[in-house]
VOGU-3710 file (C-alpha; in Angstrom, 3 decimals, decimal comma):
1> mnfkekwiwi> 48,790/-18,063/-39,807  46,107/-17,437/-42,411  48,033/-19,004/-45,290  46,941/-22,276/-46,833  48,631/-25,228/-45,189  49,047/-28,541/-46,989  49,215/-31,998/-45,459  51,422/-34,728/-46,901  51,962/-38,468/-46,457  53,960/-41,290/-48,000
11> pqekypdfqs> 52,530/-42,066/-51,466  49,661/-44,549/-51,560  50,847/-46,342/-54,687  54,175/-47,276/-53,078  52,859/-47,850/-49,540  49,250/-49,065/-49,863  49,300/-50,870/-46,501  50,378/-47,816/-44,483  47,732/-45,220/-45,209  45,160/-45,673/-42,438
21> ckyngfnpgs> 44,929/-46,844/-38,842  42,567/-47,230/-35,892  41,244/-44,132/-34,141  42,623/-44,758/-30,663  45,071/-46,708/-28,540  42,443/-48,673/-26,597  42,037/-51,546/-29,038  44,806/-54,153/-29,159  46,878/-54,774/-32,258  49,117/-52,645/-34,391
31> dgycvaefkr> 48,500/-53,823/-37,966  49,414/-50,935/-40,200  51,901/-49,508/-37,697  54,253/-47,277/-39,602  56,961/-44,683/-39,114  57,330/-42,271/-42,013  60,084/-39,745/-42,627  59,857/-36,410/-44,444  62,554/-33,950/-45,428  63,042/-30,754/-47,366
41> cytfdkkvis> 66,051/-28,457/-47,559  65,381/-24,836/-48,534  68,315/-22,714/-49,689  67,885/-18,964/-50,018  70,127/-16,144/-51,228  69,841/-14,331/-47,903  69,622/-15,175/-44,231  66,426/-16,205/-42,490  66,398/-14,302/-39,206  63,001/-15,595/-38,032
51> aklrfsadta> 60,810/-18,588/-38,869  57,382/-18,838/-37,267  56,569/-22,535/-37,464  53,255/-24,320/-37,175  53,192/-28,112/-37,348  51,237/-31,231/-36,531  50,966/-34,897/-37,494  48,878/-37,996/-37,092  49,638/-39,716/-34,664  52,998/-38,605/-33,246
61> frlwvngkmi> 56,063/-36,836/-34,588  59,526/-35,519/-33,899  60,769/-32,488/-35,823  64,354/-31,431/-36,536  65,488/-28,158/-38,132  69,096/-27,764/-39,273  70,013/-30,916/-37,399  68,530/-29,822/-34,051  65,428/-31,449/-32,604  62,846/-28,690/-32,211
71> asgppysggd> 59,724/-30,400/-30,937  57,663/-33,526/-30,501  53,891/-33,841/-30,482  51,155/-33,256/-31,360  49,138/-32,293/-28,276  46,600/-35,035/-27,666  42,934/-34,247/-28,175  42,291/-35,371/-24,605  39,582/-37,926/-25,060  37,629/-40,296/-22,878
81> flgndkarsd> 37,048/-44,017/-22,438  33,790/-43,454/-24,350  33,151/-42,429/-27,949  36,173/-44,183/-29,403  34,338/-45,726/-32,323  34,990/-42,598/-34,368  37,651/-39,951/-34,783  37,868/-37,186/-32,187  36,459/-33,871/-33,350  39,428/-31,813/-32,175
91> fyaleteicp> 43,041/-31,967/-33,342  45,867/-29,588/-32,525  48,992/-28,027/-33,974  51,936/-26,501/-32,151  53,510/-23,156/-32,922  56,981/-21,840/-32,178  59,467/-19,338/-33,518  63,107/-20,058/-34,280  65,891/-17,671/-35,312  68,178/-19,602/-37,684
101> dkavldffar> 70,313/-16,656/-38,885  71,205/-18,827/-41,880  70,332/-18,996/-45,565  69,477/-22,681/-45,215  66,493/-24,348/-43,575  66,849/-28,121/-43,496  63,696/-29,821/-42,184  63,429/-33,468/-41,141  60,424/-35,102/-39,481  59,791/-38,626/-38,249
111> vklmptkice> 56,089/-39,440/-37,919  54,381/-42,413/-36,285  51,071/-43,660/-37,660  49,065/-45,677/-35,117  47,862/-44,811/-31,597  49,591/-47,126/-29,131  48,973/-45,395/-25,796  45,430/-44,840/-24,534  45,963/-41,075/-24,449  46,725/-41,090/-28,205
121> yskgcggfml> 44,074/-40,492/-30,853  44,095/-40,480/-34,632  41,895/-39,195/-37,423  42,416/-42,596/-39,025  44,835/-41,510/-41,767  48,509/-40,742/-42,004  49,491/-37,116/-42,318  52,107/-34,482/-41,553  51,905/-30,718/-41,831  54,418/-27,915/-41,406
131> salltfddge> 54,123/-24,297/-42,412  56,449/-21,402/-41,767  56,355/-17,645/-42,145  59,932/-16,617/-42,830  61,452/-13,199/-42,258  64,729/-12,458/-44,045  67,487/-10,089/-42,988  66,312/-7,482/-45,505  62,743/-7,518/-44,092  61,177/-9,626/-46,870
141> kkfistdstw> 58,672/-12,266/-45,757  57,899/-15,615/-47,380  55,463/-18,432/-46,613  56,414/-22,092/-47,081  54,493/-25,299/-46,411  54,750/-29,033/-46,775  53,779/-30,101/-50,295  54,797/-32,541/-53,024  58,267/-30,963/-53,244  59,059/-32,599/-49,909
151> sarrnasfvs> 60,607/-36,075/-49,904  59,073/-39,020/-48,062  59,665/-42,658/-47,221  58,691/-45,360/-44,762  61,427/-46,272/-42,284  61,007/-50,045/-42,167  63,326/-50,406/-39,171  60,377/-49,440/-36,942  58,719/-52,835/-37,282  56,259/-52,469/-34,407
161> pvfydgnlce> 55,815/-50,372/-31,274  58,095/-52,796/-29,402  60,552/-53,924/-32,069  63,183/-51,979/-33,994  65,276/-53,809/-36,599  68,043/-51,649/-38,040  69,004/-54,557/-40,304  65,987/-53,873/-42,508  66,758/-51,724/-45,513  65,404/-48,216/-45,449
171> ssfvsaeetk> 63,751/-47,403/-48,750  64,868/-44,444/-50,825  63,090/-41,112/-50,561  60,417/-40,295/-53,133  58,116/-37,329/-53,601  55,604/-36,884/-50,799  51,942/-37,080/-51,665  49,593/-34,242/-50,776  46,562/-35,462/-48,869  43,199/-34,010/-47,930
181> niwhcktapi> 43,217/-31,955/-44,745  40,843/-33,849/-42,439  42,509/-32,548/-39,248  41,684/-28,819/-39,433  44,012/-28,181/-36,525  43,401/-25,558/-33,921  46,550/-24,029/-32,483  47,265/-25,441/-29,041  47,509/-22,559/-26,520  50,542/-24,094/-24,832
191> klrdefevfp> 54,329/-24,076/-25,091  56,546/-26,779/-26,507  57,702/-29,473/-24,131  61,155/-29,267/-22,599  63,126/-32,355/-23,636  66,569/-33,226/-22,324  68,791/-36,275/-21,970  68,927/-37,968/-18,575  71,455/-40,747/-18,090  71,360/-43,522/-15,484
201> ennlitlnph> 74,356/-45,141/-13,846  76,133/-47,705/-16,051  74,649/-46,010/-19,106  77,684/-46,680/-21,339  77,907/-50,383/-22,104  80,934/-51,823/-23,923  80,573/-55,316/-25,376  83,483/-57,443/-26,475  83,048/-59,559/-29,606  80,318/-62,194/-29,076
211> ekrkivceyd> 79,740/-61,083/-25,484  76,265/-61,150/-23,908  75,540/-59,172/-20,751  72,693/-58,111/-18,471  73,047/-54,647/-17,006  70,930/-52,654/-14,565  71,068/-48,937/-15,361  69,772/-47,217/-12,218  68,321/-43,698/-11,928  68,200/-41,593/-8,772
221> kvyggslflk> 64,497/-40,844/-9,409  61,659/-42,057/-11,602  61,742/-39,960/-14,778  59,142/-39,555/-17,507  59,982/-39,320/-21,185  61,138/-41,524/-24,057  63,746/-44,245/-24,202  66,761/-43,585/-26,400  69,718/-45,705/-27,467  72,934/-44,683/-29,212
231> vrtdgivkve> 74,817/-47,615/-30,701  78,298/-47,837/-32,209  78,925/-51,139/-33,965  80,381/-52,709/-37,113  78,139/-55,762/-36,846  74,912/-57,090/-35,412  74,013/-56,213/-31,823  70,802/-57,450/-30,183  69,337/-55,471/-27,305  66,357/-55,918/-25,003
241> tvcseisddg> 65,331/-53,081/-22,688  62,813/-52,947/-19,858  61,929/-49,488/-18,571  60,865/-50,150/-14,996  60,289/-47,962/-11,970  61,434/-49,799/-8,831  60,570/-53,445/-9,533  61,810/-55,366/-12,571  58,543/-55,256/-14,521  57,894/-52,604/-17,124
251> akknfifckn> 57,729/-51,747/-20,798  59,842/-54,198/-22,809  61,315/-53,452/-26,239  63,641/-55,369/-28,564  66,229/-54,049/-31,001  68,604/-55,260/-33,696  71,388/-52,884/-34,705  73,816/-53,541/-37,554  75,621/-50,202/-37,832  76,107/-46,943/-35,957
261> defvdfetcs> 72,561/-45,898/-35,146  70,357/-43,870/-32,812  66,872/-44,778/-31,631  64,449/-42,358/-29,955  61,095/-43,807/-28,957  57,771/-42,130/-29,688  56,027/-43,507/-26,603  56,046/-41,825/-23,225  57,130/-44,084/-20,401  58,541/-43,854/-16,887
271> agkilvtaen> 61,791/-45,311/-15,623  63,567/-45,525/-12,309  65,923/-47,972/-13,955  66,476/-49,506/-17,361  67,205/-53,228/-17,498  69,343/-54,036/-20,522  70,171/-57,405/-22,035  72,685/-56,928/-24,851  74,431/-59,402/-27,140  77,243/-58,502/-29,529
281> csdntaqicv> 76,985/-60,968/-32,416  79,915/-59,435/-34,307  83,678/-59,876/-34,359  84,210/-56,262/-33,289  83,765/-54,344/-30,048  80,395/-52,579/-29,756  79,174/-49,785/-27,520  75,660/-48,908/-26,374  74,623/-45,706/-24,620  71,308/-46,026/-22,768
291> gmlascypan> 69,197/-43,147/-21,499  65,942/-41,282/-21,559  64,911/-38,184/-23,404  63,117/-36,809/-20,365  60,228/-34,481/-21,135  57,988/-32,134/-19,186  55,961/-28,979/-19,617  58,169/-25,922/-19,009  57,878/-24,073/-15,711  58,481/-20,352/-15,342
301> ceavtntsde> 59,217/-20,680/-11,651  59,314/-23,213/-8,872  57,950/-22,230/-5,489  59,494/-24,308/-2,705  58,139/-24,848/0,794  60,707/-25,749/3,468  60,206/-26,710/7,095  62,130/-27,789/10,184  60,830/-31,314/9,479  63,257/-32,928/6,992
311> elnkvlkvca> 60,993/-35,917/6,398  58,182/-33,592/5,370  60,580/-31,640/3,133  61,426/-34,885/1,345  57,721/-35,636/0,829  57,213/-32,220/-0,785  60,242/-32,721/-3,065  59,017/-36,133/-4,230  55,535/-34,686/-4,890  57,051/-31,888/-7,003
321> hslkycrqlm> 59,277/-34,314/-8,915  56,421/-36,655/-9,840  54,205/-33,714/-10,818  56,928/-32,351/-13,094  56,952/-35,474/-15,265  53,170/-35,848/-15,322  53,004/-32,420/-16,996  53,485/-33,214/-20,681  51,422/-31,811/-23,592  48,516/-32,582/-21,299
331> hldsprhcep> 48,528/-33,700/-17,712  49,013/-37,450/-17,328  48,050/-39,667/-14,419  51,565/-41,060/-14,828  54,022/-41,346/-17,734  53,652/-45,116/-17,339  49,861/-45,373/-17,713  49,254/-42,307/-19,917  45,515/-42,208/-19,325  43,258/-39,774/-21,230
341> lactgdyyve> 41,849/-36,517/-19,879  38,739/-38,402/-18,773  40,649/-39,064/-15,527  39,758/-35,574/-14,346  40,224/-36,427/-10,676  43,952/-36,813/-11,318  44,248/-33,611/-13,294  42,215/-31,529/-10,876  44,609/-32,376/-8,042  47,595/-31,838/-10,348
351> slmtafsfgd> 46,316/-28,402/-11,384  46,126/-27,342/-7,721  49,592/-28,757/-7,081  50,849/-26,766/-10,074  49,254/-23,585/-8,758  51,275/-23,926/-5,553  54,559/-24,991/-7,159  55,194/-24,103/-10,812  52,539/-21,409/-10,993  51,755/-21,484/-14,732
361> lslaefdilr> 48,263/-22,929/-15,277  48,216/-22,711/-19,099  48,380/-26,503/-19,389  45,508/-26,936/-16,920  43,439/-24,389/-18,864  44,045/-26,321/-22,074  43,046/-29,561/-20,317  39,796/-27,892/-19,282  39,086/-26,735/-22,850  39,785/-30,186/-24,294
371> taqtlrdndg> 37,555/-31,843/-21,705  34,817/-29,352/-22,584  35,011/-30,594/-26,166  34,644/-34,184/-24,976  31,500/-33,155/-23,084  30,133/-31,447/-26,212  30,841/-34,512/-28,339  28,887/-36,748/-25,935  26,038/-34,460/-24,880  27,536/-33,858/-21,446
381> rmfhttysli> 28,423/-37,512/-20,759  31,784/-38,794/-19,583  32,848/-42,301/-18,594  33,437/-41,399/-14,924  30,407/-39,631/-13,512  32,215/-38,144/-10,488  35,131/-37,010/-12,660  32,817/-35,160/-15,027  31,534/-33,222/-12,012  35,070/-32,582/-10,786
391> wvlmlkdvym> 35,691/-30,859/-14,147  33,359/-28,076/-12,938  35,445/-27,681/-9,762  38,605/-27,555/-11,861  37,085/-24,936/-14,169  36,127/-22,719/-11,228  39,356/-23,113/-9,273  41,715/-22,607/-12,218  39,757/-19,480/-13,130  40,098/-18,158/-9,585
401> ftghksllee> 43,883/-18,518/-9,849  44,199/-16,964/-13,320  41,267/-14,545/-13,574  40,864/-15,510/-17,246  37,135/-14,989/-17,739  37,383/-16,164/-21,348  37,924/-19,688/-19,983  34,493/-19,593/-18,332  32,897/-18,154/-21,454  34,387/-20,815/-23,733
411> cedalvmlin> 33,241/-23,633/-21,450  29,758/-22,384/-20,551  27,918/-24,493/-23,132  29,685/-27,672/-21,976  28,866/-26,817/-18,357  25,175/-26,453/-19,209  25,168/-29,801/-21,047  26,755/-31,530/-18,072  24,389/-30,123/-15,448  21,359/-30,739/-17,659
421> rfdtylgeng> 22,408/-34,367/-18,040  22,694/-34,832/-14,286  19,273/-33,278/-13,824  17,894/-36,273/-15,759  19,399/-38,618/-13,144  17,416/-37,062/-10,289  14,678/-39,221/-8,808  11,343/-38,120/-7,435  13,024/-38,152/-4,018  15,290/-35,253/-5,115
431> iletppdymf> 18,664/-37,038/-5,187  20,622/-38,715/-7,988  18,936/-42,087/-8,472  19,493/-43,211/-12,067  23,043/-42,329/-13,180  24,806/-44,761/-15,524  27,356/-45,489/-12,751  28,700/-44,217/-9,438  32,339/-44,121/-10,409  35,015/-43,154/-9,521
441> vdwiyvdgfs> 35,116/-43,026/-5,709  38,460/-44,554/-4,716  40,893/-47,306/-5,683  39,930/-49,784/-2,957  37,620/-52,772/-2,491  34,834/-53,097/0,087  33,171/-56,485/0,632  34,371/-57,541/-2,810  32,982/-54,421/-4,504  35,385/-52,114/-6,288
451> mhhppkalgq> 35,011/-48,486/-5,262  36,078/-47,708/-8,824  32,514/-48,576/-9,818  30,564/-49,355/-6,644  26,906/-50,281/-6,268  24,444/-47,618/-5,174  24,817/-48,460/-1,462  28,533/-47,591/-1,676  28,551/-44,763/-4,215  25,308/-42,792/-4,185
461> tslnafyfaa> 26,118/-40,337/-1,396  29,557/-39,578/-2,836  28,114/-38,904/-6,291  25,467/-36,610/-4,797  28,192/-34,792/-2,841  30,187/-34,186/-6,001  27,019/-33,005/-7,749  26,389/-30,582/-4,891  29,978/-29,305/-5,219  29,549/-28,896/-8,985
471> lsaaekiyie> 26,344/-26,892/-8,470  28,188/-24,686/-5,958  30,991/-24,138/-8,471  28,478/-23,407/-11,246  26,789/-20,830/-9,010  30,147/-19,110/-8,470  30,964/-19,252/-12,192  27,734/-17,475/-13,124  28,289/-14,850/-10,447  31,697/-14,187/-12,022
481> lgeektarcy> 30,064/-14,022/-15,464  27,640/-11,419/-14,140  24,600/-13,642/-14,725  22,905/-13,343/-11,352  19,625/-14,954/-12,449  21,365/-18,121/-13,627  23,515/-18,143/-10,487  20,340/-18,077/-8,375  18,984/-21,003/-10,397  22,021/-23,108/-9,485
491> adkkrklksa> 21,811/-21,948/-5,877  18,213/-23,188/-5,805  19,179/-26,564/-7,291  21,910/-26,812/-4,666  19,535/-25,972/-1,809  16,987/-28,601/-2,901  19,659/-31,269/-3,331  21,135/-30,544/0,104  17,732/-30,831/1,732  16,973/-34,154/0,020
501> vnkllfdeek> 20,399/-35,679/0,739  20,247/-34,778/4,414  16,730/-36,157/4,684  17,487/-39,452/2,953  21,174/-40,218/3,515  22,086/-38,783/6,931  21,732/-40,906/10,065  21,074/-38,416/12,872  21,445/-41,077/15,556  24,981/-41,920/14,428
511> glyfdglntp> 25,749/-38,394/13,274  27,102/-39,826/10,021  26,137/-40,242/6,379  25,626/-43,693/5,003  26,860/-44,281/1,489  23,665/-44,900/-0,393  20,139/-46,263/-0,366  19,548/-50,012/-0,523  16,780/-49,817/-3,107  17,355/-52,134/-6,087
521> tpneligeym> 19,030/-50,781/-9,182  16,766/-51,101/-12,252  17,787/-53,991/-14,493  18,210/-51,718/-17,507  21,017/-49,874/-15,673  22,953/-52,992/-14,652  26,183/-53,392/-16,601  29,934/-53,784/-16,388  30,290/-50,612/-14,322  26,970/-50,730/-12,468
531> pqntdkryym> 26,601/-53,777/-10,218  23,261/-54,671/-8,674  22,743/-52,976/-5,353  23,353/-54,607/-1,993  21,071/-54,579/1,043  23,890/-53,726/3,465  24,166/-50,196/4,827  27,673/-48,699/4,854  29,106/-45,777/6,833  32,339/-45,222/4,912
541> mhsnilascf> 34,893/-42,439/5,257  34,355/-41,219/1,687  30,825/-39,844/1,825  31,389/-38,262/5,239  34,609/-36,568/4,140  32,904/-35,146/1,049  29,874/-33,916/2,974  32,163/-32,024/5,359  34,454/-30,834/2,583  31,788/-29,359/0,311
551> glceekyakd> 29,350/-28,036/2,919  26,699/-30,604/2,059  26,133/-31,320/5,735  24,602/-28,859/8,142  27,341/-26,611/9,493  26,738/-27,739/13,089  27,641/-31,335/12,149  30,735/-30,748/10,000  33,471/-30,785/12,648  31,858/-33,621/14,560
561> ilekvmsgqc> 31,724/-35,721/11,380  35,423/-35,109/10,726  36,268/-35,999/14,321  34,484/-39,312/13,782  36,405/-39,850/10,522  39,732/-39,137/12,202  38,955/-41,311/15,244  38,102/-44,344/13,120  34,336/-44,335/13,629  33,813/-44,646/9,854
571> sgdiqpyfth> 34,563/-47,827/7,937  37,264/-48,464/5,371  40,378/-46,642/4,305  41,286/-44,049/1,702  44,065/-43,753/-0,860  46,284/-40,673/-1,484  43,865/-39,320/-4,110  40,931/-39,258/-1,745  43,083/-37,947/1,088  43,144/-34,721/-0,929
581> flleavfnnd> 39,465/-34,233/-0,057  40,137/-35,089/3,591  42,779/-32,364/3,763  40,381/-29,944/2,055  37,684/-30,828/4,572  40,113/-30,255/7,452  41,043/-26,862/5,967  37,456/-25,795/5,305  36,465/-26,598/8,891  39,389/-24,892/10,677
591> lcekytlkil> 40,985/-28,135/11,837  44,348/-27,673/10,086  46,406/-27,252/13,234  44,922/-30,370/14,777  45,066/-32,777/11,840  47,163/-31,644/8,841  50,525/-33,021/10,002  48,898/-36,160/11,358  47,422/-36,876/7,932  50,674/-36,051/6,106
601> nrwknfvkec> 52,609/-38,547/8,249  51,240/-41,269/5,991  53,261/-39,872/3,073  56,415/-39,893/5,168  56,255/-43,656/5,528  56,250/-44,501/1,850  58,850/-41,838/1,018  61,082/-43,507/3,629  60,605/-46,784/1,771  61,461/-45,220/-1,598
611> dkglpegfip> 61,937/-41,565/-2,535  62,225/-42,097/-6,308  58,618/-41,143/-7,039  55,036/-41,083/-5,781  53,204/-44,406/-5,526  49,694/-44,676/-6,891  48,252/-45,670/-3,522  48,825/-46,442/0,138  47,388/-49,949/0,017  47,101/-52,215/-3,065
621> pddsytfdrs> 43,424/-52,699/-3,968  44,154/-56,403/-4,459  47,152/-58,744/-4,189  47,788/-58,808/-7,928  47,907/-55,041/-8,465  51,262/-53,266/-8,649  51,263/-49,536/-7,997  53,392/-47,335/-10,215  55,832/-44,821/-8,724  55,113/-41,849/-10,973
631> hawggtplys> 51,513/-41,022/-10,086  51,026/-37,343/-9,261  47,403/-37,663/-8,116  48,855/-38,648/-4,728  50,883/-35,440/-4,440  48,336/-33,228/-2,710  50,771/-32,329/0,162  52,480/-30,036/-2,361  49,236/-28,031/-2,387  47,508/-28,858/0,882
641> fpkavcgfki> 50,435/-28,187/3,219  51,432/-24,641/2,109  47,731/-23,798/1,811  47,195/-24,867/5,428  50,316/-23,023/6,641  49,243/-19,781/4,987  45,510/-20,180/5,591  45,214/-19,290/1,919  41,915/-18,282/0,289  41,385/-16,379/-2,968
651> leagmrkiel> 38,890/-13,567/-2,474  39,113/-12,051/-5,963  39,705/-13,930/-9,237  43,200/-13,595/-10,586  44,584/-13,547/-7,023  44,198/-9,763/-6,752  42,814/-10,138/-3,227  43,740/-12,987/-0,901  42,936/-13,951/2,668  45,739/-15,359/4,816
661> spnslgleyv> 45,738/-16,888/8,261  49,334/-18,075/8,913  49,862/-21,059/11,211  53,032/-23,095/11,742  50,896/-26,188/12,490  53,219/-26,896/15,388  56,501/-26,779/13,437  59,444/-24,696/14,646  60,077/-23,270/11,184  58,139/-23,024/7,931
671> kaeiptpygn> 58,813/-21,025/4,804  55,910/-21,383/2,358  55,918/-19,890/-1,132  52,824/-19,471/-3,281  53,152/-18,295/-6,906  50,867/-15,540/-8,190  50,713/-13,810/-11,592  52,718/-10,974/-10,009  55,366/-12,906/-8,087  55,472/-15,171/-5,037
681> ivciirnget> 53,753/-14,732/-1,720  56,257/-15,783/0,950  55,191/-16,689/4,469  57,952/-17,366/7,032  57,084/-18,597/10,505  59,961/-19,117/12,937  59,449/-19,858/16,628  56,040/-18,223/16,599  57,107/-15,089/14,703  55,465/-14,562/11,310
691> vvshpkeiti> 56,676/-12,470/8,369  54,692/-12,252/5,128  55,897/-10,630/1,904  53,870/-10,326/-1,279  53,746/-8,468/-4,607  52,359/-4,934/-4,337  49,623/-5,743/-6,880  47,962/-8,091/-4,359  45,758/-7,046/-1,466  46,169/-9,285/1,567
701> iykdekfgkr> 43,383/-9,610/4,115  44,399/-11,262/7,368  41,760/-13,384/9,047  43,511/-12,838/12,366  43,841/-9,112/13,098  47,218/-9,530/14,827  48,865/-10,239/11,460  47,286/-7,227/9,836  48,874/-4,976/12,423  52,421/-6,224/11,816
//
């Protein structure tokens, strides 16, 4: 909309202590935490048949129109673990269209001021904005916007992020105060979230007068969304809830209710069960309904892969379930942790999982655009060095699925900044020598070193492998953009890096890569995430998997390296996240039939233990760490298995031309579905017989001629 939008907030004179807040959810404390409410009822002399709405708020909101909840938001700016000493440069509004078919539009919004999750960001001031272009039944159009005619108040019952006291008096509504627009919202190119009530067992709790009870409200799966409570009482009821996944630990909140009331949380959480301690302090019977307002990004379709192996089918279902609830207004590592978009490794794997299940990559594209802005804001720097390079892989791969060249064009400047920054880390020896860190490799410990931020001897080869992969992706991107000269430049960088890595980091006698040089790290680089180097040489799985996966090694060594990895000739172990790259390496080196199912057996074991959601890892990195059960980064079987079955490769961006090489991988029956912009590719293999169907808009090239003749 090109009309002038106005932002409003609760008036400063009445609420001087609730005007500003911190910029992000990283810093502890919630002084100034506030929930404001805004309302305005418009009455017209004719029916509104269409209302195109645009709305946003700082920091979070829920919007109702004519008594129906329409949306929550806003979309997060994405962000990083760096640069949080100032407000993010980007802020977003949502748009939707409703068809009231009424002469009344009654708006109500509840807005939270204060980032409390680390994915949340603020401009530092309270604000709410809504505008609408109305179309009446006689064709007339009218523009409306939030302004001082709206009513506003602070709802004092929201005492803190973890305490709600309905006994506190809500102040009366007064005129809202117009405030300076410091947000300058772009419109988020995504849909509204789907939100729906999900109830656990024992969700309806009846308390006799002065009764106190502890109740476990169990879900069949781990769901992501927001806690809600509906209470019916004529007196005081005290409630404590713990949203947990499978253990009894989790997010704890306390409530006091004194009348019939409903509470819907602003924070995203995950729950496989809700532990409730409730006390009825009144002389009357009270009732509490406990549930979650589950939320996820809408899916146009759901491609399902089925096999003759029921245990594998269950793994794929759990992967899809956890992915579903990690897809919010941006991808999340999990609804429990809610990490920012700086965790690109998570979101790269999730985007590929989405491509092979739900199909719609609009959320992944928006994640890429938001991460590009983070790179611009920090001159190409991100907290995780490997993850910043994985962003280039995500950019290339998502483009290959969608064919949206505008995505490449919008991100080109950020790509150049990133590669230029890594060029400054190259040593005279031709490999990356002076990065600010070598993280993230994997969520394990080796000799007391965390592979989250390892020393050079444990992280250098992996970082160089990811840099090589990013240069390969950049070369492909510039070919697609028609800039052959620039593509050749990246190809040359890639060639020089490969030569230097193989000269310095490959042990020909062992036929393996070691994980980094033992040269000391300069003192000026030592810090919290860069330990001093060690003099021990390591031959870990990670660097060897990546070298085989990305083509960093000489082609003649690739299969032999993977055979050594699979036979245990490399040290250490890998978590589900890094197993994604192992499965990619197996695929890229034509070893799917030999190793895919063997690798996937590891998922079967923990799904047998609990099928409520995906755990964060196979093995705890230390005794004190508790894995969550809603972590989609471990769901690569949802992508890697149907890809291996179909032998799937995109030959032309937008999936207009695809190579297939079907293989049952030893199973009696497989039906694999892969979404495309034109409909699903379906590959059915039964007792050695293969049938492939696909949309007519797609050209299929079969690697094996026998399929092409069918």
